[in-house]
PAMAR-144496 format. One record per atom (N, C-alpha, C): residue in three letters; x, y, z. Coordinates in steps of 0.05 Angstrom, whole numbers, padded with zeros to 5 digits, always signed. Atoms other than C-alpha are relative to their C-alpha. Example, Ala and Ser with C-alpha at 12.3 -4.5 7.8 and 13.67 -1.06 7.14 Angstrom:
<recs>
ALA+00018-00024+00000ALA+00246-00090+00156ALA+00018+00024+00000SER-00016-00024-00001SER+00273-00021+00143SER-00015+00022+00014
</recs>
This chain:
<recs>
UNK-00020+00016-00014UNK-00314+00342-00647UNK-00015-00019+00019UNK+00012+00018-00020UNK-00328+00282-00602UNK+00023-00012+00017UNK-00018+00009-00020UNK-00295+00252-00541UNK-00009-00026+00013UNK+00007+00025-00013UNK-00293+00187-00501UNK-00016+00005+00025UNK+00014-00006-00025UNK-00320+00221-00438UNK-00003+00030+00003UNK+00003-00029-00005UNK-00343+00288-00412UNK+00025+00011+00013UNK-00025-00009-00012UNK-00279+00292-00371UNK+00021+00006-00021UNK-00019-00005+00022UNK-00239+00286-00435UNK-00007+00026-00014UNK+00009-00024+00012UNK-00281+00341-00465UNK+00008+00025+00017UNK-00008-00022-00018UNK-00268+00385-00404UNK+00030+00005-00002UNK-00029-00003+00002UNK-00193+00372-00409UNK+00008+00014-00026UNK-00006-00012+00026UNK-00193+00391-00483UNK-00008+00030+00001UNK+00009-00028-00001UNK-00233+00455-00471UNK+00018+00017+00018UNK-00018-00014-00018UNK-00188+00474-00413UNK+00027+00006-00013UNK-00025-00005+00015UNK-00126+00465-00457UNK-00003+00022-00020UNK+00006-00022+00019UNK-00158+00508-00510UNK-00001+00027+00015UNK+00003-00025-00016UNK-00175+00560-00456UNK+00028+00011+00008UNK-00027-00009-00008UNK-00102+00561-00433UNK+00014+00013-00024UNK-00013-00011+00024UNK-00078+00573-00504UNK-00012+00028-00007UNK+00013-00026+00007UNK-00129+00629-00516UNK+00004+00021+00022UNK-00005-00019-00021UNK-00121+00660-00447UNK-00024+00005+00018UNK+00021-00003-00019UNK-00182+00648-00403UNK-00003-00025+00017UNK+00005+00023-00018UNK-00206+00602-00347UNK-00028-00010-00004UNK+00026+00012+00004UNK-00264+00554-00350UNK-00011-00011+00026UNK+00013+00013-00022UNK-00314+00523-00302UNK-00023-00017-00010UNK+00023+00016+00007UNK-00368+00470-00304UNK-00025+00014+00007UNK+00026-00013-00006UNK-00438+00498-00309UNK-00021-00022+00003UNK+00022+00019-00003UNK-00504+00460-00316UNK+00005-00027-00013UNK-00001+00027+00011UNK-00509+00386-00329UNK-00027-00013+00002UNK+00026+00014+00000UNK-00566+00337-00341UNK+00004-00029-00001UNK-00001+00029+00000UNK-00576+00264-00327UNK-00021-00012-00018UNK+00018+00014+00018UNK-00609+00215-00374UNK-00024-00012+00016UNK+00024+00012-00013UNK-00680+00192-00357UNK-00001-00031-00004UNK-00001+00029+00006UNK-00662+00123-00385UNK+00018-00015+00019UNK-00019+00015-00017UNK-00600+00102-00347UNK+00009+00016+00025UNK-00007-00016-00024UNK-00593+00159-00296UNK+00028+00011-00001UNK-00028-00010+00003UNK-00522+00175-00321UNK+00000+00027-00013UNK-00003-00027+00012UNK-00499+00244-00341UNK+00001-00002-00030UNK-00001+00001+00029UNK-00513+00257-00414UNK+00003+00028-00013UNK-00005-00027+00010UNK-00504+00333-00420UNK+00018+00015+00020UNK-00017-00016-00018UNK-00451+00380-00393UNK+00008+00026-00015UNK-00007-00026+00012UNK-00439+00454-00405UNK+00024+00011+00014UNK-00024-00013-00010UNK-00371+00486-00396UNK-00001+00030-00009UNK+00002-00028+00006UNK-00368+00562-00392UNK+00026+00015+00008UNK-00022-00017-00009UNK-00318+00618-00385UNK-00004+00007+00029UNK+00002-00005-00029UNK-00302+00633-00312UNK-00012+00028+00006UNK+00012-00026-00005UNK-00328+00704-00322UNK-00029+00001-00008UNK+00029+00001+00006UNK-00398+00681-00341UNK-00016+00006+00024UNK+00017-00006-00023UNK-00456+00702-00298UNK+00004+00029+00010UNK-00001-00027-00011UNK-00466+00765-00256UNK+00014+00000+00027UNK-00012-00003-00027UNK-00429+00791-00196UNK-00023+00003+00020UNK+00020-00001-00021UNK-00468+00782-00132UNK+00001+00027+00014UNK+00002-00026-00014UNK-00491+00847-00100UNK+00000-00006+00030UNK-00002+00006-00028UNK-00467+00841-00028UNK-00019+00017+00017UNK+00019-00016-00014UNK-00515+00896-00008UNK-00027-00013+00003UNK+00026+00014+00000UNK-00573+00850-00023UNK+00000-00025+00018UNK-00002+00023-00016UNK-00548+00795+00023UNK-00011+00005+00028UNK+00011-00003-00027UNK-00581+00782+00091UNK+00022-00003+00021UNK-00021+00004-00019UNK-00515+00764+00124UNK+00023+00019-00006UNK-00022-00018+00004UNK-00454+00809+00134UNK+00020-00012-00020UNK-00020+00011+00019UNK-00403+00801+00077UNK+00025-00008+00014UNK-00026+00009-00011UNK-00340+00762+00091UNK+00022+00012-00016UNK-00023-00012+00013UNK-00276+00798+00076UNK+00017-00021-00014UNK-00016+00020+00015UNK-00237+00761+00022UNK+00024+00014-00013UNK-00023-00011+00015UNK-00170+00770-00012UNK-00010+00006-00028UNK+00009-00008+00027UNK-00178+00806-00078UNK+00006-00021-00021UNK-00008+00019+00020UNK-00141+00751-00115UNK-00019-00024-00003UNK+00019+00022+00001UNK-00196+00700-00099UNK-00027+00007-00012UNK+00026-00009+00011UNK-00252+00742-00128UNK+00002+00003-00030UNK+00001-00002+00029UNK-00269+00733-00201UNK-00022+00020-00008UNK+00019-00020+00009UNK-00302+00794-00231UNK-00014-00010-00025UNK+00015+00011+00022UNK-00357+00768-00276UNK-00009+00021-00019UNK+00008-00019+00020UNK-00376+00801-00341UNK-00023-00010-00017UNK+00021+00013+00015UNK-00434+00757-00364UNK+00010-00010-00027UNK-00012+00010+00025UNK-00387+00727-00416UNK-00016-00024-00010UNK+00017+00021+00012UNK-00424+00680-00464UNK+00017-00022-00012UNK-00017+00021+00011UNK-00364+00638-00486UNK-00005-00026+00014UNK+00008+00025-00012UNK-00381+00565-00475UNK+00002-00023-00020UNK+00001+00024+00017UNK-00380+00493-00501UNK-00018-00020+00014UNK+00018+00021-00012UNK-00435+00441-00490UNK+00006-00026-00014UNK-00003+00026+00012UNK-00425+00367-00500UNK-00024-00018+00009UNK+00023+00018-00006UNK-00478+00312-00503UNK+00008-00029-00007UNK-00006+00028+00004UNK-00473+00237-00497UNK-00018-00012-00021UNK+00015+00014+00020UNK-00494+00199-00559UNK+00012-00027-00004UNK-00012+00026+00000UNK-00483+00125-00552UNK+00022-00001+00021UNK-00023+00001-00018UNK-00413+00116-00522UNK+00018+00025-00003UNK-00016-00023+00005UNK-00386+00182-00548UNK-00013+00026+00010UNK+00010-00026-00008UNK-00393+00254-00525UNK+00006+00020-00023UNK-00002-00017+00023UNK-00407+00303-00581UNK-00003+00029+00008UNK+00003-00029-00004UNK-00398+00379-00582UNK-00025+00008-00015UNK+00025-00008+00012UNK-00468+00406-00595UNK-00004+00030-00001UNK+00004-00029-00001UNK-00459+00480-00580UNK+00027+00013+00008UNK-00026-00013-00006UNK-00399+00527-00580UNK-00002+00030-00007UNK-00003-00029+00005UNK-00390+00603-00573UNK+00029+00007+00006UNK-00029-00007-00002UNK-00320+00629-00584UNK+00005+00027+00012UNK-00005-00028-00007UNK-00327+00704-00570UNK-00002+00005+00030UNK+00000-00009-00028UNK-00311+00735-00502UNK-00006+00030+00000UNK+00005-00029-00003UNK-00333+00804-00477UNK+00019+00013+00019UNK-00021-00011-00018UNK-00270+00816-00436UNK+00027-00006-00012UNK-00027+00005+00010UNK-00195+00818-00447UNK+00010-00027+00007UNK-00012+00027-00005UNK-00158+00752-00453UNK+00029+00004+00008UNK-00028-00001-00009UNK-00091+00738-00421UNK+00018-00011-00023UNK-00017+00008+00022UNK-00039+00737-00476UNK+00028-00009+00010UNK-00027+00006-00010UNK+00025+00733-00434UNK+00000-00028+00012UNK+00000+00028-00008UNK+00042+00659-00424UNK+00006-00003+00030UNK-00007+00003-00029UNK+00074+00669-00355UNK-00022+00007+00019UNK+00023-00008-00018UNK+00009+00699-00328UNK-00023-00019-00001UNK+00023+00018+00003UNK-00037+00644-00352UNK-00002-00020+00023UNK+00000+00019-00022UNK-00017+00599-00294UNK-00016+00010+00024UNK+00015-00011-00022UNK-00054+00646-00247UNK-00030-00002-00004UNK+00028+00004+00006UNK-00121+00632-00281UNK-00010-00025+00015UNK+00009+00020-00019UNK-00163+00588-00235UNK+00001-00029-00011UNK+00001+00028+00010UNK-00173+00527-00280UNK+00027-00010-00010UNK-00026+00009+00010UNK-00099+00525-00300UNK+00020-00002+00023UNK-00018+00003-00023UNK-00070+00524-00230UNK+00005-00029+00006UNK-00005+00028-00008UNK-00037+00461-00204UNK+00018-00014-00020UNK-00017+00016+00017UNK+00004+00406-00235UNK-00016-00018-00018UNK+00015+00017+00018UNK-00023+00372-00298UNK+00006-00029+00006UNK-00002+00028-00006UNK-00034+00297-00293UNK+00025-00013-00011UNK-00023+00012+00012UNK+00021+00279-00342UNK+00026+00008+00015UNK-00024-00009-00015UNK+00071+00320-00302UNK+00000-00010+00028UNK+00001+00014-00027UNK+00047+00290-00236UNK+00015-00027-00002UNK-00014+00026+00004UNK+00070+00223-00264UNK+00030+00004-00003UNK-00029-00006+00003UNK+00137+00254-00283UNK+00012+00007+00027UNK-00010-00007-00026UNK+00145+00284-00214UNK+00003-00025+00018UNK-00002+00026-00015UNK+00131+00215-00184UNK+00026-00014-00007UNK-00024+00013+00008UNK+00188+00187-00225UNK+00025+00014+00012UNK-00022-00015-00010UNK+00235+00243-00204UNK+00002-00003+00031UNK+00000+00004-00029UNK+00214+00236-00131UNK+00010-00027+00008UNK-00009+00028-00005UNK+00227+00161-00135UNK+00030-00002+00001UNK-00029+00001-00001UNK+00300+00175-00148UNK+00012+00022+00018UNK-00009-00018-00023UNK+00303+00224-00089UNK+00009+00028-00009UNK-00006-00028+00007UNK+00306+00290-00126UNK-00017+00019+00017UNK+00014-00020-00017UNK+00286+00351-00084UNK-00020+00016-00017UNK+00020-00017+00014UNK+00228+00397-00101UNK+00014+00022-00015UNK-00014-00022+00014UNK+00277+00452-00119UNK+00013-00010-00025UNK-00013+00012+00024UNK+00315+00406-00167UNK-00021-00006-00021UNK+00021+00006+00019UNK+00250+00383-00199UNK-00010+00025-00014UNK+00009-00026+00011UNK+00229+00456-00209UNK+00021+00010-00021UNK-00021-00009+00020UNK+00296+00470-00244UNK-00002-00016-00025UNK+00003+00017+00024UNK+00284+00411-00291UNK-00024+00010-00016UNK+00024-00009+00014UNK+00213+00436-00306UNK+00004+00027-00013UNK-00007-00026+00012UNK+00241+00506-00318UNK+00013-00003-00027UNK-00013+00006+00026UNK+00284+00476-00373UNK-00020-00009-00020UNK+00020+00010+00019UNK+00224+00441-00403UNK-00018+00023-00010UNK+00019-00022+00006UNK+00180+00504-00401UNK+00015+00024-00012UNK-00014-00023+00011UNK+00235+00551-00424UNK+00002+00023+00020UNK-00002-00021-00020UNK+00239+00589-00358UNK-00018-00006+00024UNK+00016+00006-00024UNK+00215+00584-00286UNK-00026+00015+00001UNK+00025-00015+00000UNK+00163+00638-00296UNK-00022-00012-00017UNK+00019+00013+00017UNK+00129+00595-00348UNK-00012-00025+00012UNK+00010+00024-00013UNK+00118+00535-00302UNK-00026+00006+00014UNK+00027-00007-00010UNK+00045+00532-00282UNK-00004-00007+00029UNK+00001+00006-00028UNK+00061+00514-00210UNK+00026+00007+00013UNK-00025-00007-00014UNK+00114+00527-00157UNK+00010-00023+00017UNK-00013+00021-00016UNK+00159+00487-00111UNK-00017-00010+00023UNK+00018+00008-00021UNK+00106+00487-00057UNK-00020-00021-00010UNK+00018+00020+00012UNK+00058+00450-00103UNK+00014-00027-00003UNK-00016+00024+00003UNK+00113+00400-00118UNK+00005-00014+00027UNK-00005+00011-00027UNK+00129+00391-00044UNK-00025-00013+00011UNK+00026+00011-00010UNK+00055+00379-00028UNK-00005-00027-00014UNK+00004+00024+00014UNK+00051+00327-00083UNK+00018-00022+00010UNK-00020+00020-00010UNK+00114+00292-00058UNK-00009-00010+00028UNK+00010+00008-00027UNK+00084+00291+00013UNK-00023-00020-00004UNK+00023+00018+00005UNK+00020+00259-00015UNK+00010-00027-00009UNK-00011+00025+00010UNK+00061+00207-00051UNK+00012-00016+00023UNK-00012+00013-00023UNK+00099+00191+00013UNK-00022-00012+00018UNK+00022+00010-00017UNK+00033+00184+00051UNK-00013-00024-00012UNK+00012+00023+00014UNK+00007+00136-00002UNK+00015-00026+00006UNK-00017+00024-00003UNK+00065+00089+00010UNK+00009-00004+00029UNK-00010+00002-00028UNK+00076+00101+00085UNK-00009-00026+00014UNK+00011+00023-00014UNK+00033+00042+00106UNK+00002-00026-00017UNK-00003+00024+00016UNK+00050-00007+00050UNK+00027-00003-00012UNK-00026+00002+00012UNK+00123+00004+00035UNK+00014-00027+00006UNK-00012+00025-00007UNK+00144-00060+00071UNK-00012-00023-00016UNK+00013+00020+00016UNK+00093-00103+00035UNK+00010+00001-00029UNK-00011-00003+00028UNK+00118-00074-00032UNK+00028-00011-00002UNK-00028+00010+00000UNK+00190-00090-00013UNK+00000-00031+00000UNK+00001+00029-00002UNK+00173-00162+00006UNK-00009-00012-00026UNK+00009+00010+00026UNK+00135-00171-00059UNK+00023+00002-00021UNK-00022-00004+00018UNK+00196-00144-00096UNK+00021-00022+00005UNK-00019+00022-00007UNK+00242-00194-00059UNK-00010-00027-00011UNK+00011+00025+00010UNK+00194-00250-00078UNK+00004-00003-00030UNK-00005+00001+00029UNK+00200-00232-00152UNK+00029-00005-00006UNK-00029+00004+00005UNK+00276-00230-00147UNK+00007-00030+00005UNK-00006+00028-00007UNK+00278-00299-00114UNK-00009-00020-00021UNK+00008+00018+00021UNK+00240-00330-00172UNK+00021-00002-00021UNK-00021+00000+00020UNK+00297-00310-00219UNK+00027-00008+00012UNK-00025+00005-00014UNK+00352-00320-00167UNK-00006-00017+00025UNK+00007+00017-00023UNK+00338-00380-00121UNK+00018+00003+00024UNK-00019-00004-00022UNK+00400-00364-00080UNK-00002+00027+00014UNK+00004-00026-00012UNK+00376-00294-00064UNK-00009-00004+00030UNK+00006+00003-00028UNK+00373-00285+00012UNK-00006+00028+00012UNK+00006-00025-00016UNK+00342-00232+00058UNK-00008-00007+00028UNK+00008+00004-00028UNK+00329-00224+00132UNK-00010+00026+00011UNK+00011-00024-00012UNK+00287-00175+00171UNK+00004-00001+00031UNK-00001-00002-00029UNK+00295-00151+00243UNK-00021+00020+00009UNK+00021-00018-00010UNK+00237-00121+00282UNK+00007+00010+00027UNK-00005-00012-00027UNK+00237-00076+00343UNK-00022-00010+00019UNK+00019+00007-00021UNK+00195-00080+00407UNK-00029+00003-00009UNK+00027-00005+00009UNK+00134-00053+00369UNK-00007-00018-00025UNK+00004+00018+00023UNK+00141-00108+00316UNK+00001+00014-00027UNK-00005-00014+00024UNK+00162-00058+00264UNK+00028-00005-00010UNK-00026+00006+00011UNK+00219-00072+00216UNK+00019+00024+00004UNK-00019-00022-00003UNK+00280-00031+00235UNK+00027-00006-00014UNK-00024+00007+00015UNK+00335-00069+00197UNK-00006-00021-00020UNK+00004+00019+00022UNK+00337-00106+00131UNK+00027-00007-00012UNK-00024+00008+00014UNK+00393-00146+00100UNK-00008-00018-00023UNK+00005+00018+00023UNK+00393-00177+00031UNK+00026-00003-00016UNK-00024+00005+00016UNK+00445-00208-00015UNK-00008-00019-00023UNK+00008+00016+00023UNK+00440-00238-00084UNK+00018-00025-00002UNK-00015+00025+00003UNK+00465-00307-00106UNK+00028+00004-00009UNK-00027-00005+00011UNK+00525-00279-00144UNK+00018+00009+00023UNK-00017-00010-00022UNK+00550-00243-00081UNK+00006-00023+00020UNK-00004+00022-00018UNK+00541-00306-00039UNK+00022-00019-00012UNK-00020+00017+00013UNK+00582-00346-00090UNK+00027+00013+00002UNK-00026-00014-00002UNK+00636-00292-00090UNK+00012-00001+00028UNK-00009+00000-00028UNK+00639-00293-00014UNK+00016-00025+00006UNK-00013+00025-00005UNK+00661-00366-00016UNK+00030+00001-00008UNK-00028-00002+00010UNK+00724-00346-00054UNK+00014+00025+00010UNK-00013-00025-00009UNK+00735-00276-00027UNK-00012+00009+00027UNK+00012-00006-00026UNK+00712-00279+00045UNK+00016+00020+00017UNK-00016-00019-00015UNK+00768-00234+00068UNK-00007+00029-00006UNK+00008-00027+00007UNK+00735-00174+00035UNK-00031+00002-00001UNK+00029-00004-00001UNK+00664-00149+00050UNK-00006+00028-00010UNK+00008-00026+00010UNK+00629-00093+00013UNK-00030+00004+00006UNK+00028-00006-00007UNK+00564-00061+00039UNK-00009+00024-00016UNK+00012-00023+00014UNK+00521-00017-00005UNK-00024+00009+00017UNK+00021-00010-00019UNK+00478+00026+00042UNK-00020+00019-00014UNK+00019-00018+00013UNK+00441+00066-00011UNK-00028-00013-00002
</recs>
């Protein structure tokens, strides 16, 4: 197999790992001596390597939650990719694991490399958030997609965090986006009108806009005003 980038190879291997029932991590990589760019990358099972003996450490061990500790089994399952030209080729692959794999679909979301919201679904959540759906409602929609809430690989807290990040991205540029949107409308509708009011801190606190068709209608039906506040 070959891929456009090592990130694409990682995504493919992680999808395969989710189907089979294990978690992956990036292991060793190597840069080219010609252009200095990465040209080798090894992906391994999350249970590869040895468990660290805390009795051999010079510092006192830090107490951790059991769920954050991965018990390693020196698993040899792995996939190596190498850059050849503009493509990344699979040059080495071991399929077998020396530990039990997770077969139950609803439990696979707890594997480390499968936690969180996939990129494609982040884009979908952005669309749903744009039309003001709540995190709970979005989770109910995703439950329908996945065939049950237990099968969704994230929870409402993850969705809420993503929605907060989206809001933060637009918090300082929402007005410039709106004005750009008004400018595009005015190109198609020369009679389009808008007005802004700013407060003592020079921040916009009120906006009014009306399209050309409504202005024309007002000339004939000025005794009736309709305001849409959504």
